C-alpha positions in Angstrom: 108.9 60.9 97.0 109.4 64.6 96.8 112.9 66.0 97.1 111.5 68.6 99.5 110.6 67.9 103.1 106.9 67.4 104.1 105.3 68.1 107.4 102.1 66.8 109.0 100.8 66.9 112.6 100.1 63.7 114.6 99.6 63.5 118.3 99.8 67.3 118.4 103.4 67.3 117.2 105.0 68.2 113.9 106.2 65.1 112.0 108.9 65.9 109.5 109.6 63.6 106.5 112.2 64.1 103.8 115.0 66.5 103.2 114.7 70.1 104.4 118.1 71.4 103.6 119.7 71.4 100.1 123.3 72.4 99.7 124.4 73.8 96.4 128.1 73.9 95.5 129.9 77.2 96.0 130.8 79.0 92.8 133.9 81.3 92.4 133.5 85.0 92.1 136.2 86.3 89.8 137.4 89.7 88.8 137.1 90.2 85.1 139.4 93.3 85.2 142.2 91.5 86.9 142.9 88.3 85.0 140.0 86.5 86.5 141.5 86.6 90.0 139.5 84.9 92.7 137.6 87.5 94.8 135.3 85.1 96.8 132.6 82.5 96.4 128.8 82.3 96.4 127.4 80.4 99.2 123.8 79.4 98.1 121.6 77.5 100.6 118.0 76.3 100.2 116.1 76.2 103.5 112.5 75.2 104.3 110.7 77.3 106.8 107.8 75.9 108.8 105.1 78.5 109.5 102.4 77.6 112.0 99.0 79.2 111.4 97.4 78.0 114.6 93.9 79.4 114.9 94.4 81.5 111.8 94.5 78.3 109.6 90.7 78.6 108.9 91.4 82.0 107.3 94.1 80.7 104.9 92.3 77.4 104.0 89.1 79.3 103.3 90.8 81.5 100.7 91.5 78.5 98.6 87.8 77.6 98.9 86.7 81.0 97.6 85.7 82.4 101.1 86.8 85.4 103.1 86.7 84.7 106.8 86.8 87.4 109.4 86.4 87.4 113.2 83.9 89.1 115.6 84.0 89.8 119.3 80.9 88.3 120.9 81.8 88.9 124.5 78.8 90.5 126.2 81.0 92.3 128.7 83.2 93.9 126.1 82.8 97.5 125.0 83.7 96.4 121.5 81.1 93.6 121.4 80.0 93.0 117.8 83.2 94.5 116.3 84.2 92.7 113.1 87.9 92.4 112.3 89.5 91.9 108.8 92.3 91.0 108.7 91.3 88.1 110.8 92.1 88.4 114.6 92.0 85.4 116.9 91.4 87.4 120.0 89.6 90.7 120.6 92.2 93.4 121.1 90.0 95.0 123.8 88.9 92.2 126.1 91.3 89.4 124.9 88.5 86.9 124.6 88.6 84.5 121.6 86.7 85.9 118.7 84.0 84.1 116.7 84.9 83.2 113.1 82.4 84.6 110.5 82.1 84.4 106.8 82.6 87.9 105.3 82.5 86.9 101.6 79.1 88.4 100.8 79.8 91.6 102.7 83.1 92.0 100.8 81.4 91.3 97.4 78.8 94.0 98.1 80.6 96.7 100.0 84.4 96.5 99.6 86.0 99.7 98.4 89.5 101.1 98.1 90.3 103.2 101.2 93.8 104.2 99.9 96.5 102.7 97.7 100.1 102.6 96.8 101.8 101.5 93.5 105.1 99.8 94.0 107.4 99.7 91.0 110.1 97.6 92.7 109.9 95.0 95.4 112.2 92.9 97.6 113.7 89.6 96.8 111.3 86.6 96.4 108.2 88.7 95.6 105.9 86.6 93.6 103.7 89.4 92.4 104.0 91.1 89.0 105.3 94.6 89.0 104.0 97.2 89.4 102.3 95.9 92.5 99.1 97.8 93.2 98.7 97.6 96.9 95.2 98.6 98.2 93.8 99.2 101.6 90.2 97.9 101.6 87.3 99.0 103.8 84.0 97.1 104.3 80.7 98.2 105.7 80.4 97.1 109.3 84.1 96.2 109.7 86.2 98.2 112.2 89.6 97.5 110.5 91.1 97.9 107.1 92.6 95.1 105.1 95.8 95.5 103.0 95.9 93.4 99.8 96.6 93.9 96.1 94.6 94.8 92.9 95.1 92.2 90.1 93.6 94.3 87.3 92.8 97.9 86.6 94.1 101.1 88.1 93.3 101.8 91.8 91.3 104.8 92.8 90.2 105.9 96.3 86.6 104.9 96.9 86.6 102.5 94.0 84.3 99.5 94.4 86.2 96.2 94.3 85.4 92.5 94.7 87.5 89.7 96.0 89.0 87.0 93.8 90.4 83.7 95.2 93.1 81.4 93.9 91.0 78.2 94.1 93.1 76.3 91.6 96.3 75.1 93.2 96.1 77.5 96.2 99.3 78.4 98.1 97.5 78.7 101.5 99.0 82.2 101.9 97.6 85.7 101.7 98.5 85.7 97.9 95.4 83.4 97.4 93.3 86.6 97.9 93.3 89.5 95.4 90.9 92.1 94.2 89.5 93.4 90.9 87.2 96.3 90.1 83.5 95.5 90.4 82.0 94.4 87.2 85.2 92.6 86.0 84.5 89.7 83.6 85.4 86.4 85.1 87.1 85.3 81.8 89.7 88.1 82.4 90.8 87.0 85.8 94.4 85.8 86.4 95.0 82.1 85.9 93.8 80.0 88.8 91.6 82.7 90.3 87.8 82.8 90.5 85.1 85.0 92.2 
């Protein structure tokens, strides 16, 4: 049995199994300049957060399968009928009717390009991405929104053609399962666990 807690859903309720909170002993904080006098203690705690994806689950699960899902408003009465949203939106922001889930993978492979970018030399705690992080905003033909993601290889340029790569080996079921590389990148050079 895993030392960490596990969750599944049964009868439309979360079912928790295992230990979700791990206490670590406090450690003294001492002043090296004052004879190692006690100044305080560390207070480490390990907590498990449960994030519910709801209707967005199809987006995150599809990333691990090498697919990029988007959503489209199909409400005939909506001024925005036919609008495609990436990042994925459950409801149309104009008419509030539930959107239709569509596969945008081929469109992304053929038309994705860098709209703008930012290179981050430092990041906050718990960032799993190697630094510098090359954040890119991506636009697609026929899509009314812009997706923020990150470039795994190469140097970003505005207008640069990029293709999606997916963490299909041991996916995390988070947005980190999606990244981008310049068009024409050799599959043998992709980061470990990623594929086209």
